[in-house]
Structures are given as structure tokens and as C-alpha cells.
Short mmCIF file of the C-alpha atoms (twelve columns), coordinates in Angstrom:
data_MODEL
# 
_entry.id   MODEL 
# 
loop_
_atom_site.group_PDB 
_atom_site.id 
_atom_site.type_symbol 
_atom_site.label_atom_id 
_atom_site.label_alt_id 
_atom_site.label_comp_id 
_atom_site.label_asym_id 
_atom_site.label_seq_id 
_atom_site.Cartn_x 
_atom_site.Cartn_y 
_atom_site.Cartn_z 
_atom_site.pdbx_PDB_model_num 
ATOM 1   C CA . MET A 1   9.178   12.241  -7.534  1 
ATOM 2   C CA . ARG A 2   9.386   8.534   -7.796  1 
ATOM 3   C CA . LEU A 3   8.247   6.017   -4.968  1 
ATOM 4   C CA . THR A 4   10.155  3.034   -4.042  1 
ATOM 5   C CA . THR A 5   9.589   -0.661  -4.898  1 
ATOM 6   C CA . ARG A 6   8.865   -1.254  -1.320  1 
ATOM 7   C CA . THR A 7   6.301   1.628   -1.102  1 
ATOM 8   C CA . ASN A 8   4.463   0.135   -4.158  1 
ATOM 9   C CA . LEU A 9   4.603   -3.348  -2.903  1 
ATOM 10  C CA . ALA A 10  3.350   -2.262  0.292   1 
ATOM 11  C CA . THR A 11  0.252   -0.824  -1.258  1 
ATOM 12  C CA . ARG A 12  -0.307  -3.823  -3.254  1 
ATOM 13  C CA . VAL A 13  -0.177  -6.108  -0.349  1 
ATOM 14  C CA . LEU A 14  -2.600  -4.134  1.605   1 
ATOM 15  C CA . MET A 15  -4.993  -3.763  -1.785  1 
ATOM 16  C CA . PHE A 16  -4.871  -7.466  -2.036  1 
ATOM 17  C CA . CYS A 17  -5.606  -8.041  1.927   1 
ATOM 18  C CA . ALA A 18  -8.501  -5.548  1.471   1 
ATOM 19  C CA . VAL A 19  -10.017 -7.149  -1.482  1 
ATOM 20  C CA . ASN A 20  -9.932  -10.472 0.418   1 
ATOM 21  C CA . ASP A 21  -10.851 -8.953  3.749   1 
ATOM 22  C CA . GLY A 22  -11.721 -11.674 6.438   1 
ATOM 23  C CA . GLN A 23  -9.455  -14.484 4.556   1 
ATOM 24  C CA . VAL A 24  -5.950  -15.304 5.305   1 
ATOM 25  C CA . VAL A 25  -4.011  -14.910 2.120   1 
ATOM 26  C CA . ARG A 26  -0.689  -16.397 1.247   1 
ATOM 27  C CA . SER A 27  2.285   -14.228 0.038   1 
ATOM 28  C CA . SER A 28  2.788   -16.451 -3.061  1 
ATOM 29  C CA . ASP A 29  -0.679  -15.462 -3.924  1 
ATOM 30  C CA . ILE A 30  -0.102  -11.843 -3.680  1 
ATOM 31  C CA . ALA A 31  3.252   -12.085 -5.404  1 
ATOM 32  C CA . LYS A 32  1.537   -13.925 -8.318  1 
ATOM 33  C CA . ALA A 33  -1.464  -11.469 -8.498  1 
ATOM 34  C CA . CYS A 34  0.988   -8.331  -8.159  1 
ATOM 35  C CA . ASN A 35  3.704   -9.256  -10.305 1 
ATOM 36  C CA . ALA A 36  6.333   -9.185  -7.450  1 
ATOM 37  C CA . SER A 37  9.293   -10.924 -6.231  1 
ATOM 38  C CA . GLY A 38  8.606   -13.194 -3.355  1 
ATOM 39  C CA . ASN A 39  11.783  -12.136 -1.582  1 
ATOM 40  C CA . HIS A 40  10.945  -8.410  -1.784  1 
ATOM 41  C CA . LEU A 41  7.547   -9.049  -0.696  1 
ATOM 42  C CA . GLY A 42  8.704   -10.941 2.340   1 
ATOM 43  C CA . HIS A 43  10.583  -7.830  3.432   1 
ATOM 44  C CA . VAL A 44  7.630   -5.742  2.943   1 
ATOM 45  C CA . ILE A 45  5.044   -8.077  4.778   1 
ATOM 46  C CA . HIS A 46  7.566   -7.864  7.769   1 
ATOM 47  C CA . GLN A 47  7.640   -4.183  7.941   1 
ATOM 48  C CA . LEU A 48  3.954   -4.014  7.401   1 
ATOM 49  C CA . GLN A 49  3.419   -6.393  10.309  1 
ATOM 50  C CA . GLN A 50  5.832   -4.717  12.560  1 
ATOM 51  C CA . HIS A 51  3.621   -1.513  12.265  1 
ATOM 52  C CA . GLY A 52  0.335   -3.212  12.766  1 
ATOM 53  C CA . PHE A 53  -0.947  -2.817  9.033   1 
ATOM 54  C CA . VAL A 54  -1.253  -6.697  8.803   1 
ATOM 55  C CA . GLU A 55  -1.214  -9.778  10.995  1 
ATOM 56  C CA . THR A 56  0.899   -12.831 10.067  1 
ATOM 57  C CA . ILE A 57  0.058   -16.397 10.808  1 
ATOM 58  C CA . ARG A 58  2.289   -19.151 11.096  1 
ATOM 59  C CA . GLY A 59  1.825   -22.726 10.292  1 
ATOM 60  C CA . ARG A 60  0.302   -24.871 7.263   1 
ATOM 61  C CA . ALA A 61  -2.657  -22.745 7.126   1 
ATOM 62  C CA . GLY A 62  -0.701  -19.477 7.722   1 
ATOM 63  C CA . GLY A 63  -0.525  -16.426 5.822   1 
ATOM 64  C CA . LEU A 64  -1.391  -12.717 6.548   1 
ATOM 65  C CA . GLN A 65  -4.657  -10.628 6.700   1 
ATOM 66  C CA . LEU A 66  -5.235  -7.005  7.670   1 
ATOM 67  C CA . GLY A 67  -4.516  -5.785  10.864  1 
ATOM 68  C CA . SER A 68  -7.154  -2.917  11.083  1 
ATOM 69  C CA . ARG A 69  -10.263 -2.378  9.015   1 
ATOM 70  C CA . PRO A 70  -9.435  -0.771  5.479   1 
ATOM 71  C CA . ARG A 71  -11.188 2.460   6.437   1 
ATOM 72  C CA . ASP A 72  -8.523  2.776   9.421   1 
ATOM 73  C CA . ILE A 73  -5.463  2.460   7.143   1 
ATOM 74  C CA . SER A 74  -4.112  5.938   6.016   1 
ATOM 75  C CA . ILE A 75  -2.091  5.803   2.865   1 
ATOM 76  C CA . GLY A 76  -0.072  8.721   3.942   1 
ATOM 77  C CA . LYS A 77  1.181   6.820   7.017   1 
ATOM 78  C CA . VAL A 78  1.978   3.753   4.928   1 
ATOM 79  C CA . PHE A 79  4.036   5.938   2.475   1 
ATOM 80  C CA . ARG A 80  5.713   7.867   5.312   1 
ATOM 81  C CA . ILE A 81  6.943   4.534   6.964   1 
ATOM 82  C CA . PHE A 82  8.264   3.144   3.584   1 
ATOM 83  C CA . GLU A 83  9.664   6.592   2.145   1 
ATOM 84  C CA . SER A 84  11.319  7.806   5.467   1 
ATOM 85  C CA . SER A 85  14.707  6.214   4.888   1 
ATOM 86  C CA . VAL A 86  14.923  7.797   1.400   1 
ATOM 87  C CA . PRO A 87  15.449  11.513  1.267   1 
ATOM 88  C CA . PHE A 88  13.857  13.296  -1.375  1 
ATOM 89  C CA . ALA A 89  16.800  15.411  -2.067  1 
ATOM 90  C CA . GLU A 90  20.333  15.489  -0.815  1 
ATOM 91  C CA . CYS A 91  19.872  18.531  1.208   1 
ATOM 92  C CA . PHE A 92  17.480  16.395  3.013   1 
ATOM 93  C CA . ALA A 93  19.869  13.582  3.790   1 
ATOM 94  C CA . GLY A 94  21.297  14.894  7.365   1 
ATOM 95  C CA . GLU A 95  24.836  13.814  7.584   1 
ATOM 96  C CA . GLN A 96  25.087  12.436  4.105   1 
ATOM 97  C CA . ASN A 97  24.471  15.786  2.537   1 
ATOM 98  C CA . THR A 98  27.405  17.326  0.978   1 
ATOM 99  C CA . CYS A 99  25.498  20.120  -0.848  1 
ATOM 100 C CA . PRO A 100 27.595  23.508  -0.341  1 
ATOM 101 C CA . LEU A 101 24.344  25.447  -0.907  1 
ATOM 102 C CA . THR A 102 22.226  23.942  1.889   1 
ATOM 103 C CA . ALA A 103 22.935  26.984  4.266   1 
ATOM 104 C CA . GLU A 104 21.640  29.561  1.729   1 
ATOM 105 C CA . CYS A 105 19.430  27.756  -0.744  1 
ATOM 106 C CA . ARG A 106 15.596  28.600  -0.793  1 
ATOM 107 C CA . LEU A 107 14.655  25.772  -3.062  1 
ATOM 108 C CA . ARG A 108 14.806  23.436  0.324   1 
ATOM 109 C CA . GLY A 109 11.989  25.112  1.736   1 
ATOM 110 C CA . PHE A 110 9.884   24.993  -1.163  1 
ATOM 111 C CA . ILE A 111 10.680  21.240  -1.631  1 
ATOM 112 C CA . PHE A 112 9.775   20.852  1.854   1 
ATOM 113 C CA . ARG A 113 6.584   22.207  1.788   1 
ATOM 114 C CA . ALA A 114 5.694   20.527  -1.469  1 
ATOM 115 C CA . VAL A 115 6.290   17.292  -0.230  1 
ATOM 116 C CA . GLU A 116 4.311   17.947  2.967   1 
ATOM 117 C CA . ALA A 117 1.357   18.862  0.817   1 
ATOM 118 C CA . PHE A 118 1.903   15.425  -1.119  1 
ATOM 119 C CA . TYR A 119 1.725   13.629  2.335   1 
ATOM 120 C CA . HIS A 120 -1.200  15.677  3.525   1 
ATOM 121 C CA . GLU A 121 -3.244  14.491  0.375   1 
ATOM 122 C CA . LEU A 122 -2.452  10.811  0.965   1 
ATOM 123 C CA . ASP A 123 -3.329  11.263  4.619   1 
ATOM 124 C CA . MET A 124 -6.871  11.879  3.518   1 
ATOM 125 C CA . ILE A 125 -6.848  8.690   1.653   1 
ATOM 126 C CA . THR A 126 -7.685  5.408   3.095   1 
ATOM 127 C CA . LEU A 127 -7.366  1.932   1.990   1 
ATOM 128 C CA . ASN A 128 -10.936 1.496   1.714   1 
ATOM 129 C CA . ASP A 129 -10.959 4.358   -0.771  1 
ATOM 130 C CA . LEU A 130 -8.912  2.543   -3.135  1 
ATOM 131 C CA . VAL A 131 -10.616 -0.722  -2.692  1 
ATOM 132 C CA . ALA A 132 -14.493 -0.137  -2.198  1 
ATOM 133 C CA . GLY A 133 -16.562 -0.682  -5.079  1 
ATOM 134 C CA . ASN A 134 -13.467 -0.984  -7.090  1 
ATOM 135 C CA . CYS A 135 -14.783 -3.868  -9.348  1 
ATOM 136 C CA . GLY A 136 -11.659 -3.876  -11.682 1 
ATOM 137 C CA . LEU A 137 -9.432  -4.145  -9.019  1 
ATOM 138 C CA . GLU A 138 -11.229 -6.871  -7.226  1 
ATOM 139 C CA . SER A 139 -11.516 -9.018  -10.488 1 
ATOM 140 C CA . ILE A 140 -7.602  -8.931  -10.602 1 
ATOM 141 C CA . LEU A 141 -6.963  -9.603  -6.819  1 
ATOM 142 C CA . LYS A 142 -9.947  -11.569 -5.474  1 
ATOM 143 C CA . LEU A 143 -9.327  -14.917 -4.753  1 
ATOM 144 C CA . ALA A 144 -12.125 -17.605 -5.452  1 
ATOM 145 C CA . PRO A 145 -15.139 -16.190 -3.802  1 
ATOM 146 C CA . GLU A 146 -16.981 -17.995 -1.342  1 
ATOM 147 C CA . ARG A 147 -20.122 -16.093 -2.050  1 
ATOM 148 C CA . PRO A 148 -21.531 -13.460 -4.148  1 
ATOM 149 C CA . ASP A 149 -20.293 -9.865  -3.460  1 
ATOM 150 C CA . ALA A 150 -21.264 -6.313  -4.351  1 
ATOM 151 C CA . CYS A 151 -19.144 -6.399  -7.674  1 
ATOM 152 C CA . SER A 152 -20.619 -9.890  -8.783  1 
ATOM 153 C CA . ALA A 153 -23.998 -8.924  -8.074  1 
ATOM 154 C CA . ARG A 154 -23.684 -5.357  -9.734  1 
ATOM 155 C CA . ASN A 155 -22.042 -6.818  -12.910 1 
ATOM 156 C CA . SER A 156 -24.685 -9.526  -13.047 1 
ATOM 157 C CA . ALA A 157 -27.299 -6.781  -12.951 1 
ATOM 158 C CA . GLU A 158 -25.549 -4.864  -15.528 1 
ATOM 159 C CA . SER A 159 -25.338 -7.807  -18.137 1 
ATOM 160 C CA . VAL A 160 -29.200 -8.469  -17.609 1 
ATOM 161 C CA . ASP A 161 -29.914 -4.746  -18.270 1 
ATOM 162 C CA . ALA A 162 -27.908 -4.889  -21.463 1 
# 
């Protein structure tokens, strides 16, 4: 199984926004930090905004921020939205399915259950699970901090203990 670029970018955008929660961030900052094309990122941000994951703000001081608390954003829901247009196998492609085995193939049922199990696992993960206490991720994605945070305080304490 391979996730689409859009799903990958959607997750990066949400993690960037969560690490910088409470701030309006610019898509150019996300693109730079996440090694992403600004054009692709724009499409992803638009789709995230349509589904309420982020709020966009127009104007000179504009940008985007999370539309919900990180603990309320299900990674499974995000993946379903971004992966729904891509069938896992040809037999799941509806009218585009040309496989002659579909009516009698048992593999389709097993694949269906496996994909559902995959999404079930992701449904139990929130954006907060990905970012809370993840100091390494924060060091990559955090904009200039306005005040010391838990990771900075923890890293300072570890330096003193060493």
C-alpha cells in the first residue's frame, strides 16, 4: 500500500499547524519546512479547509491555522478523505473495473477487510498523538518560539543534568 502525495502533504500541514497551534502560519513556511511544492500544498490546504481541518485567513497577515483542537482531528478521517478517490485495487474502481474475476474472486473480500482494519487503526490516532511531546518534530516544524515550551524546558533540564 502506498499513500498518495496529497495524503502525505495533508498530514504534514496538520502537524505543522499543530506544532504551531494558536498561530497563523503561512503556506510558504509549511512548504519550506516540509519540502513540498507550493502548488500541491495549495490544493491540499484548500481541501483541508473544505473539511474543516484548517481555517484560512485572507489578507496581508493571512495564512492558516487548525480548525479544531489536535485531539479532535482523527488521522483516519483525514486519510479517508484524501485516499477516497484512489481505489486500492482495480476491483474497487466501480465502473472503471475491467477485471474479469471480480464476480468470483475471494481476494477482494480479504483486501476489503484488510483496508478497513488499516483505517480502523488510524481512526484511533489523533493529530495530538502525533505531535504532543514530540520534541524532534517540534524542532523541525516550530516557527520562532514566542515563549519557552515544554520541549525547550525539558531539553534545558536534560542539558543541566548531563
